C-alpha positions in Angstrom: -1.6 3.1 23.4 -1.4 0.7 20.4 0.2 0.2 17.4 -2.2 -1.8 14.8 -1.7 -3.1 11.2 -4.6 -2.8 8.8 -5.0 -4.9 5.5 -7.9 -3.7 3.0 -9.2 -6.5 0.7 -12.1 -5.7 -1.5 -13.6 -8.9 -3.1 -14.4 -7.3 -6.4 -11.3 -6.9 -8.6 -11.6 -6.2 -12.6 -7.7 -6.7 -13.6 -7.5 -9.8 -11.7 -10.8 -11.3 -10.6 -10.6 -13.0 -6.9 -6.7 -11.9 -6.8 -6.6 -11.5 -2.9 -7.4 -15.3 -2.1 -5.9 -16.6 -5.5 -2.7 -18.8 -4.9 0.3 -17.5 -5.6 3.4 -20.0 -5.2 1.6 -22.1 -2.7 -0.7 -19.6 -0.6 -3.3 -17.1 -1.1 -2.0 -13.7 -2.1 -3.4 -11.5 1.1 -1.4 -14.4 3.1 1.9 -12.9 2.3 0.9 -9.2 4.0 -0.6 -11.0 7.0 2.2 -13.4 7.9 4.7 -10.2 7.5 2.7 -8.4 9.8 2.7 -11.1 12.3 6.0 -11.9 12.2 7.3 -8.6 12.5 5.8 -8.6 16.2 5.1 -5.0 15.9 1.3 -5.0 16.4 -1.2 -5.5 19.1 -3.4 -6.9 16.3 -3.7 -7.3 12.5 -7.0 -6.5 11.2 -8.7 -7.1 7.8 -11.3 -5.2 6.4 -13.2 -6.9 3.5 -16.7 -7.0 2.2 -16.1 -10.8 1.0 -16.9 -13.5 3.1 -14.1 -15.9 1.3 -11.5 -13.2 1.9 -12.7 -13.0 5.7 -12.1 -16.9 6.0 -8.8 -17.0 4.2 -7.5 -13.9 6.6 -8.6 -15.6 9.9 -7.0 -19.0 8.5 -3.9 -17.1 8.4 -4.2 -15.1 11.9 -5.9 -12.0 10.8 -8.9 -10.5 12.8 -11.8 -9.9 10.4 -14.2 -7.7 13.1 -17.0 -7.2 10.5 -17.8 -7.3 7.0 -17.3 -3.9 5.4 -20.6 -1.8 3.9 -21.3 -1.5 0.6 -20.8 1.8 0.4 -16.9 1.6 1.1 -16.9 -1.8 -1.2 -17.3 -0.1 -4.5 -14.6 0.5 -7.4 -15.1 4.2 -6.6 -14.7 3.9 -2.8 -11.5 5.8 -1.7 -8.9 3.7 0.9 -8.6 6.3 3.5 -12.5 6.0 4.8 -11.9 2.4 4.8 -9.2 2.5 7.0 -11.1 5.2 9.5 -14.1 2.8 9.6 -12.0 -0.1 10.6 -10.0 1.5 13.4 -13.1 3.3 14.5 -14.6 -0.3 15.3 -11.1 -1.1 16.7 -11.1 1.7 18.9 -14.2 0.4 21.1 -11.6 -2.1 22.4 -8.0 -0.5 22.1 -6.8 2.9 22.3 -5.0 3.6 18.9 -2.0 5.6 18.7 -0.5 4.2 15.2 -1.9 2.4 12.2 0.5 0.6 9.7 -1.4 -0.3 6.5 -0.3 -3.0 4.0 -1.8 -3.3 0.6 -2.4 -6.7 0.1 -1.5 -6.7 -3.5 2.0 -5.8 -2.6 3.6 -9.4 -1.5 7.2 -8.9 -2.2 7.5 -6.1 0.8 9.5 -7.6 3.7 9.6 -7.1 7.2 12.5 -4.6 7.4 10.4 -2.3 5.3 7.7 -2.5 7.6 9.9 -1.7 10.6 12.0 0.8 8.8 8.8 2.7 7.7 7.2 2.7 10.9 10.3 4.0 12.4 10.1 7.1 10.4 7.0 8.1 11.9 8.7 10.1 14.7 7.0 12.8 16.7 7.2 15.2 14.2 5.9 13.5 11.5 2.3 12.8 10.7 2.1 10.1 8.0 4.9 7.9 5.9 4.4 7.1 2.5 6.4 4.7 0.4 7.5 4.3 -3.3 10.7 3.9 -5.4 12.9 5.7 -7.9 10.5 6.2 -10.7 11.9 5.3 -14.3 9.8 7.8 -16.0 10.2 11.6 -15.1 7.7 14.5 -15.7 10.8 16.9 -16.0 11.7 14.9 -19.0 9.6 12.1 -20.6 6.0 12.3 -19.1 3.8 14.4 -20.8 0.3 16.1 -20.8 -2.2 17.2 -23.4 -3.2 20.8 -23.3 -6.6 22.3 -23.7 -5.6 22.3 -27.5 -5.0 18.7 -27.4 -1.4 18.9 -28.1 1.5 17.3 -26.0 3.3 19.2 -23.6 5.9 18.3 -20.6 4.3 17.5 -17.4 6.6 19.5 -15.2 7.7 23.0 -16.8 11.4 24.0 -15.5 13.5 26.8 -16.8 16.2 24.5 -17.4 16.1 22.1 -20.1 17.0 18.3 -19.2 18.1 16.4 -21.8 18.1 12.9 -20.1 16.1 11.4 -17.3 19.3 11.0 -15.2 20.0 14.6 -15.3 16.6 15.5 -14.2 15.5 16.0 -10.5 15.1 12.6 -9.0 11.1 12.1 -8.8 9.7 8.8 -6.8 6.5 6.8 -7.7 4.6 5.9 -4.8 4.1 1.9 -4.4 1.2 2.2 -2.0 3.0 -0.8 -0.2 3.0 0.7 3.1 1.3 3.6 4.6 2.0 4.8 8.5 -0.4 7.2 10.3 -0.1 8.7 13.5 -4.0 8.3 14.7 -4.5 12.1 14.5 -3.0 12.2 10.9 -5.2 9.4 9.5 -8.2 12.1 9.8 -6.5 14.1 7.2 -6.1 11.5 5.0 -2.3 12.0 3.3 -1.9 15.1 1.6 -3.7 17.4 4.0 -1.2 16.4 6.7 1.7 19.0 7.1 4.7 16.5 7.8 5.0 13.8 5.3 7.8 11.2 5.5 9.1 9.0 2.4 10.6 5.3 2.8 12.0 4.6 -0.5 12.1 0.8 -1.2 13.7 -0.8 -4.4 11.6 -1.5 -7.5 11.7 -5.0 -7.3 9.8 -5.1 -4.1 7.3 -2.5 -5.1 5.3 -4.4 -7.7 1.1 -3.8 -6.9 -0.3 -6.8 -8.4 -3.1 -5.4 -10.6 -3.0 -7.6 -13.8 -2.0 -11.0 -15.0 1.3 -9.7 -16.2 1.9 -8.4 -12.5 1.0 -11.5 -11.4 3.3 -13.6 -13.3 6.4 -11.0 -12.8 5.8 -11.5 -8.9 5.7 -15.2 -9.3 9.6 -14.8 -11.2 10.9 -12.8 -8.5 9.6 -14.8 -5.6 10.7 -18.3 -7.3 14.1 -16.6 -7.8 14.5 -15.7 -4.3 13.6 -19.1 -3.0 16.4 -20.3 -5.6 19.3 -18.5 -4.0 
């Protein structure tokens, strides 16, 4: 039985074109996740799913396995991520018996190896999937709204109790998509169709998902700040 790491990196990106191979503080963005996975010594293999030959070449240079180029129907803006992982795992299972899957998002370079290990450790026998996130600075009980059918604003989460501050409201968390951990049987159900979902909390400063130039600059500052300590 094997534990594998998957990294899904599509070639097209509208928010920040070419971001997966863009150089971040001396190395390609995707290299951060590959190196974290390899240096953790937790995995039988680190596999990258991509539709882009440039990403594939960079991933292999940094030690990942790219068994094939992702089919076009799994590489569009609208393609969900879980079928991409399922597609990759099915291919890997031609050679390995996969027991657990850890997926690392290549646009979340600030996680550390301890985050990966602790998230994996939460996948006990009674857990199907582990997700990660951070304590949200917005709260649906207090300052997150929706528009009703009449176009007027209303709180997203209605409660019998009126909360006068975010701090007094029930704690809510924002998923950061940095790490997902599945039991093989749980992967077939995606996330929310699983019965038992564990949560690993990460600090906000390690939860930034790069989707824009502003995100990129913030991550650069945080990496440099860590290097200067």
